[in-house]
N, C-alpha and C positions, 0 to 999 in steps of 0.2 A: 505494500499499500503506500502509496506516494504521499508525503506530508509537505505541504506549503512552508517556505522558510518564515512563517508569521506568528505572533503571539496569539496562542489559542486562547478563547473563552467559551465558557459553558452557555448553554441555552437560556438560562435565567439571566447571565451577564448580557447576552445577546438581545433579549428581549428588552432588557431595562434600557441600554443603549439606544434602540430604536425608538422607544417611549420618550427619550429624553429629547432624542433629535427631533422627533415629532413636535414636542411641546416647544421648543425653541423655535421652531419653525412659526409656529403658530403666534408667538410673543411677538417675534419681528415683524409679522403682516406678510409673509411671503404669499403671494395670489395661488390661485389653484393653477395648475397648467392648463395651457390651451390644448385642443384635441390633439393628442400624440399620432406619430407616423408608426409605420409597422415597426421600426426600431424603439420604439417608445420615448423618442425626442420630439419636443413640440413641433408640429408642421409648420412650416413656413412657406411663404412666396415671393416672387420676385415681379414685378411688373415692367413690361418692355414697352418699346413703341407699338402706337395703334391701340394699347389697350391690351396685348397678350400678356397673360398671367404664367408663370413659370413657376413652376413647383418641382424642386430638387430633390433628388435623391430619396425616392419612392424605392423602398426595397420590394423586389417583388420575386424573390427566391432565397431561400438560405439553404445551399446544399450542406450535407454534414460534411464537417473536416474542412470548410471552405469559407472564405469570407462572404458575408451577405452581398448578392447582386443588387444593384439599384437601377432606376432609370429617371431621367429628369423628362418632366410632361410640361409642354407647352399647350396651352389653349387660347381661343381669342376671346376670351371674355364671356358675356352671357350670350347664349343662343338659345332660340326656340325649336330648333330641330337638331336631331342627332347629325354629328360630323364625321366625315371620313377620317380613317386614323392611317397616319404615316408613321412606320417604324423605322429610324435612324440608326445603323450599326457602325461604329467608328472603325477606323483603319489603323496600322500600327505593325503591320507583319506577323500577327497574332502574339506578339511578344510584349507590346507596350501601347500605349492609349488610352484614351478615357471617352466618355460621350461627350466632353467638352472640347479643350484644345481650340486651335486657330487656325486660319488659312490665310492666303494674300488677302483676302476682302475683309479679315477681321475673324473676331471668335465665332465659333459653332453656335453658342447658344443665341447672338443677335441674328447669325443666318436662318437658324431655325425656328426661332420666334417670328421672323419677316415671314416664312413661310405657312407659319401658322395665322397668321393675319389674314390670309388668303381663302381661309374658311377650314381648316385641319387643325385635328388634335395631332399632336408630333409627339413621338416618345423617341428618346434618344437612350439606347439600352446600353449596359455594361455586359461583359461575359467573361469565363474563365479563359486567362492567356495559357499560352503553352507551357510556361514555368510553372503552372497551377494544376493543370489538369489536362492530357491531352485528347484530341478528337476521339469521339463525337462531344465532349463535352460543350463546345463553343455553342454549336448549332443547337444541344438541347437547351443550353441556356436561352438563346435568341427565340426559339420556339415557345420555352416557358414564359416569357416576357409577353409574346402575341397571347398566348392563353391567357395570363393575368390580365391584360387589357380587357380581353372578351370578358372575362368574367364581371370585371367592373367597370363595362359597358355605361351604365346608368350613373354611376358615380363619376364618370369623366366626360360625360355626354357626347360619346361617341357611338357610331352604328357600327356593330359588330359585324354586319356583312358588308363592309367596304372597306377593306385593309391592304395597305401598299408597303412595301419594303424596299429601302433604298440603303446603299454603304459603298464606300471608297475604299479599294484596295483588298487588305484583309476584309473589312466589312462587305466590299464587294462579293467577295466569294461567298460569304455568309448569306448576304441576300439573295443571290442567284440561287445557292442551294435550298434557303428555304422556300423560294418563290416555286422549285420543281420537285420538291420531296413532300409534297402534303400527304399527310399519314403515312409515312415511312415510320414503321413502328422502331426501327433500331435507332430513331432521333427522338423517340417519345421519353417521357418519365412517367412512371406509372400513376404518379398523383395528378397528371393532368390529362390523360387520354381520353377522357369524356368532353373534353372542350377543343374544338377544331382547331389546328394550327395553319390551316390553311388561308393565302393571303390572294389578293384579287390583282394584283401588279407588282412589279420588282423594277428596281434599277440598279445595275451594277455599273460602277466606274471603275475601270482599270483594275479588274479583279481577276485571280486565277481559276478558269472555269475546267482545266482537264489537268490534273497533277501530274498524268502519265506523260503530255505531251509538252508541258511549259519548260523552256529554256531555262537553266538555273546560270546567271551570271558568276562569272570566276570569282573565288574567295567565299560565296554563299552557299550555306549549307542546304540553301532550296526548303521544300515541305515537311522534311524528314522529321524535325523536332516536333512541329504542329501533329504532325498523324503517329507519333508516338515511335518512330523507327531511329535507327542507327544512322548516323550521316549516309546520303546517296545510297542506303541500303534498302529502300521500301519495296517490299513485294507487291505486285501487279493488283492484289485485291486491294490492299490497303491505299494506294494510289485511286482506284475506281471509286471506294467508299467513301472517299471525301470530296469527289470531285461532280460538279451540279451537270456535267454532261452525261453522267451515268444514269440521270433520274427522268432525263428529257421524255416527254409523251404527250400524246394531242391535249391532253386534259389541262396543261399547264397554262397559267396566266398571262396575260400580254407582258413583256418585257421591252426595257430600254436599254442598251448597251452604250456606252461612251469611253472612249481609249483614247489618248494621246498617241498619234503615228511616232513619234521620236521617243518612246517609252524602252529605257534600256533595262527595266528592273524587273516588269511583266511585259513581256512582248505582246505586241497587238494582235498577233495570231492567236493567242487566246479568246479573244472577243470576237475576232472573226470565225473560229471554230468554232465557238459557242452559237453564233448566229446562224450558222449554216445548218447546225444541228436542229436549232429551235424551228428553224423555217422549213427543213426536213418534214418535221413533224406537224407543219401546218400551226405553229403555234404563232401568234401575234406578234411580231418582233421587230424594234428599229434600231439602227444601229448608226453613231453620230463618231466619226472619227475626224479627230482634231489634230490639225498640222502643226509641227514645229514645237509640240510640247513634249516633256518627259512624263515619268511617272510623278503623279500628283498634279498634273496641268502646269508642269514648270517649264516655262521657257527661259530663253537667253535672256529676257530683260523683265523687269517687274511688270511693266504694261502688257507683254504678251502674255504672262502669267496671268494677271488679273482679267483679261479679256478672254480666255480661255476658260477660266474657273465661273465667269459671267455665263458663258455660252452655254456650259453646261447646266447650272444651275437654273438657266431661264427654260432649257428644254427638260429638265426632270420635273420642273414644277408646271410643266404643260402650257409653257408660254409660246411666243410667236404662233399665236392663236389662228392668223390667218391663214397661214400655209398649212397649220394642222389639220385646220377643218376643210381647206380645199383638198389636201391630201385624202383625208378620212372620206370625204364626200365621193371623189374620183373611184378610190377604191372599192367604196360602196355600190357604186352604180356601175362601174366598168371592169372589176376585177383585174386592174393594171396593177405590175410588179411596181415596188417603190422605185426603182430608177428610172422607171418610165414616167412614172408619174413626175419625178422630180424634173426631167427634161420637157413634160407637156406644162408643166407650171411655168417655168422661165418663159416658153415658147408662147403660151397664151396671154400672159403679162407682157411679154416686151418684144413679141414678133419675130421673125427670121434673125439668126445671128450665126456665128461661127463657133465652130465645137467649143474652140477655149474658152469665149465667154459662156456658153452653157455649163462647161465644167464650172467656171466660178461662181456664177448665180445659182446653181443646181446644189453647191457644196454645203449648204445650210441644212439642205433636206436629205441628201445622199451622198457620201463620200467617195468619188469616183478617183479611183487609183492612177489613171492616164487617160488621154484622150480616146484610147482604143475602146475604151467601156462606154464613153460618149457615144462613139458610133455605133457601137453593140445597141446601145438604148434606142437610139434612133430608128436602127434598122428594123427592131421589133415592133416599134410604132408603124414604121412604113407598111409592116405586113399585115397589119390587122386589118379584118373585115368585121362590119363595113367600114367604109372610109372613115378618116377621123372627122373630115368636116360634116358627115352626117350624126355621128354620135354626139359632136360639140357645135351644136348650132348658134351661130352668134346672135347675140343680143345688140338692139341699137344702143348708142352711147359710149360712153370711155371704154380702154381696154378693160378697166376693170368691173363696171356696172355690166359690162356684157356676159360675165361669167358667174355674177353674184350669187344665182340659184345653185351654183357648185360650191361657194363659201358657205351658205348657211344652211342648204338642204332644204330650204322653203322655196319654191317655184312662183308661189303666188307674187310678191312683190315685184320680181323682175319680168312675168308676164305682163303684171298691169303696168309698170313702167315704160315696157315695149309698147304697148297699146296706146298710151298715152303719148310716146314718142312718134307713132306711125299716125295718129288722128292729128296730131300738130302739122305733121309735114303733108299729110296727104287731104287732110278735109278742113280747109280755112272755114269753112261753113258749114253750120249744122246740118246733118243729113237728115231729111223728113220723107223721103219716098224710098220704098222697097226698091225700085230701079236704081237708085242713086248708091244704095246700100250695096247691092251686088257689083255695082262697078267699083265702090271704093274697096269691097274685099278681093277684086280681081286684081285691081291697083295693086293692093298690098301684097299678093299672092306674088305677083310679077317683081315687087321690089325685094321680096325674100328670095327668090330665085336669084334676082341679080347679087343678093349679098352672099347667098351660098356658092355662087360661081367665083365671086371675088375671095371668098376664104380658100376654096379648092385651088384657085391661082397661087395665093400665098402659100399654101401649104406645098405646092408644087416647086415654088420658088426655092423654099428652105432645104427641100428634098433634093433639089439639083446640087444645092452648094456641099452636100455630103457623098456624093455618089462618086 
């Protein structure tokens, strides 16, 4: 029996000391403690910009023999509706890091609070690092956090049916794995198995997605310590066990993958491979490859690093809404591939142009590796039947308003605007007779045919540029 090196006191002495302590506290007027958190310490909160309330260090799990695991919660103040949940998983190569920390744009708490202000409950979670426990401890912790949040949905004002997960680097691997491993029993803990660990969307920034194929930089131990293997001696089954690519199937939620093209720590091939695997399984996936930035979106200058990080944040938060709606609508209506959509969006809004211009302007939607990829996308568009001009009829007005029905998904405003434009152009006097009405309709049909022929000619013009 171990005896702590302290002065022992009997039960009677202990009770007496407690009673004296309590009495002294009452005499001094010590107020009763406010509502305590899970760890017994009085709960407190912090107010960020736009009224976002941050509640730090909420204990969501206390695994035996390990430290308590906590999360920081950000909520946009009072809301009359249940809000979607975003779970943020920090990076740090599985050996370091916290749910806080800094980026080139400032502290993560401020960034996550700004995200919450857009109408989300955001939870930044901790997990056991590889010096504390080997895989699958980290993913079990992340999934435990998801279940904890769902079990406390009413308390936190969140919608348990709308949850997304997001993380950079090591957090990207865990976010990707959580996205594709819904219900995998090896990642469950017994006490939480009756609550769903599934998410409805995932975002991975420069994460490892296949441990079997990730290049290991010189002098780096690679994933071995995290997976619980001797250095450079992980067997195939362990590499597969921790790899998101292992668990991909058609039931997975939509995913967004973002990576720097100059990443020297985690090769961009990891994101390309994962994107290809998801696409082959018919999982909705988007990939953004940012040029000239290394791991962590670090560029040669602070300005490049900030711009890349801002671009990734805007895309991850669902920004760039006009392009996103355009892309979604085209895919919904016509089942175009994303690289075709990128070229098509630029052509519709800017007209015929060179492949180099297309590549530059389409970069925000799809990362073309070279001009040949642009040519390939154009050739796919040209081979489509029916003709592009028939699929996308031109609307009167400016270039942007011609295709407003594709941005919004609502054809009525565009049709109404077209009718008004047509009436103004072709009917200066009010039509009062059926004969005039028929003549007017015929004139409108002729005008539409002329417009269709014009669009066909424009399409032929840019087609010739690439033959």
